[in-house]
N, C-alpha and C positions, 0 to 999 in steps of 0.2 A: 502495500501499499503506499504509494506518494501523496504527500499532501502540502502545501502551500500555506502553513497557517499564518495569520497576525495577529501580533500582539501590543498591545495598549502600552504603553509604558511603565507599568507600575507592578504588569505581570513579568514574572520568572521566566525565561523562554526553555526552560528545563519541560514544560509542558510538551515540548514539539516531540521529544523523543523517548513516547513509550509503545506500548503495542503488547498484545497477549501474548504468550509463547506456550500458554496450558489454559487447557479446559477442560473441566469436567470427569467422572469417570476416575479422580482421582484418587481410589480406594488404597487399602493397603496392601493388597496383594504388587508382584513385580510385572513393571512396564504397562500398566492401566492408565498412565497417565497421555494424552492426546496432546500433540506436538506440533507444534507449523513454526518455519522462519519466518520472521517478523522484520518487518524495513520502517523507517521512519521518515518523515520527511527529510527533503535534503536542503532546503531554504526554510529562511527564519526572515518572516518580514514584521519589522519593528516601525510600527506606527507612531509619529510624532506630534501629537497636536496642537496648534499654535496657541490655544489657552494654557497650556502648560510650556510651551516654549516661545513667548510671545516675540525673541530675537527674531524669527522668522514669517512673522505678518510683513515684514516692507523688504524691498531688493537692497541688497548688503545684508544683512542680518544676516550673522553667524553666531553657532552657538558648537561648543567642545562639550559632549559627556561620554561616559563610560555605561555600555551596554551592560544590564546581567542576564549572563547565561550563554554570552559568547567566549569563546576561548579568550583568555588574556593577552594571546599575541595580536589578536583584532577587537577587542572588544571598546578600546576609542578609540574614537572618531569626530570629525568635525563635517557639519551641514551649515553648508551657505546658502542663502537664497539671492540667485541674480536678477535683473531685469526682462521681465516676458517671460512670469514664473520659471524661470529653470533654478532647479533644485542641484547641489552637488555635494558629493558625501564623499569622505576620504579619512582614510586611516591619517590618525593625528600625532602617530611615533615618527617622528624622522629619521630617514633614511641614511642620515650619518652614521649620529650614537643611541638613536632608539628615545630621545628626548622629546615631550608633546610641544607641538605647535601650538601657536596661539590661535584663535579664531580668526575668519578674514577681516582683513582692513583695505577699504577703498585705499590705492595706491601705493597699499604695503604688503598684500596677499597675505600668505599664510608662514607669519614667520618664525624660526627656529631662535631662540634668545640664548641659548648657550654656546652656540658656535656661527648663528647669522648667516642661515641658510634659507632660503625663500622660495615658495613656492607659488604657482598658480592656485586659481578656487581649484580645478580640475586635478590637481596634484603634479603638474611637471615640475621641473624644475625652472626656475628662474635665475636663482644665484647659487654658488656652492658654499662649503665645501661637499654638499651633499653633490650626490651624481646620479640617484634613481626618482624616481617619482614616487610619491604615497600612492600607496594601495585604493582604488576607488572602487566603490559601490554605487550599483542601481538604484535609482528612484523613482519617488510613485506618486505625484501631485493628483487630489483629490478634486482639485477644482476650487478648493474652497477655505478648508479648516483643516489641513492635515497633509505630512507629506508620509512616506512611507520607502523605510531602506533595506533592500533585501540583503542578507549574508550567506552567500551560496558553502555547497561544501558541507553541510553540517548535519548531511544524513548519516545513517548508518544500517546494519541489518545485525540481526542477533541470532544466530545459528544452535537450536537447539538438540537436546540428543538424554537419554536416560543410558543410565552404566549403572553398575554392578562394580562394587567396590566392596573391600574388607570392610566397610562402615555403613554397607548396607546398600540398599539402591541411592540412587543421586540423578538430579537433572542437572545437564552440563550447557550451561548456554558460553557462547563465545563471541566475541564482540573486539571488534578494530575501534580502538579507543582515539578520542581527540587528546592532545597535549594540554595540562592543565583543566580540564575537565573534570567535576566528580559526578561519582555513579550510585546509586542505591538501588536497594534491589526492593517491591512492593510485591505486595499479594491485596490484590483485591478480590470480595465476592460477588462483584458482577463490572463486567465490562464496561467502563468508561463512566464509573460510578460505584456508589455504594463504601463501602467500609474499606479503609486503606492501613495498609500496618507493613512497617520494616522488615524485612527480616535478614535474620543472620546467614552467611553463607562460607565456605572454605574454599581456598587458593590454590588447594590440592587435591585431587579425587580422594583421599584419605583422612585430610585435613582437620582438624576441628571446625565446626562452626560458628567460629567466633568474630567474623568482619563483618562489619555492616555498612563501609563506606569504603570507597578508592577512587583514588586519582589516575584520570589517564597519561601513556606515557607516548602517545603516537605509536603503540603496538597492541596485536590482537592481545586481552585478558580472556580466560576461562575463568569461569565462576560455576562452583557446585553447590546446590541446594537438596537440601533434604526432603522428599516429595511429604504431602500433609494429607492427613486424610479426608478432608473436606474440599469439597471442589471450589476451583475459582479460579483466577487469572494473575498471571504474573507480569508486573510490569518493569522495564528499567528504567530509572529515571536521571536523567543526564540537569545538571547544574552547573 
């Protein structure tokens, strides 16, 4: 399943990244879990209301902000409004040494106070020492009171299986992680709703069920859960 969800400013983007990997018939016997690989949306769309970001109501208005739920390497951005309702969103991290640039100013552009690099509103280098452009993001103006910024390549898939270990039957969840993202495993009694409870997992097939959260490192991680007697839905939550 692929989706392009939209989020309000105050919403954590972790809700992008969940899906059912097991449902029903979770009995005590071996191999009773019904499993399916799952997929989360590939793009997170962050909507910025002009009521909350009044700088963007007028041309040449610009704001620098951190977006919750986006990997730390990409979560600080500058959004600028130009004449003709043109909006630009770029990474706030200067490509010279990673220091945050100031919001856009007419006649000065995006300026890095640390070493004097300057960038145009679309991220192109105007003056060094920076040599490469700031990363840019697609924007979409709704024609009235908000602009949306799209963050690509945030999707992931979870491969599932039931394995027999020395500790009994376990469900193995394998997923490629994003560096800096934090992951939690939840169990719900209903898909998309109902009561949710964080569950502990092991990081080795026979290991203790003692971990409740881990931080991604850009590699594939495999988690091992103990099947429960009640039917339910497992969700991998990313934040």
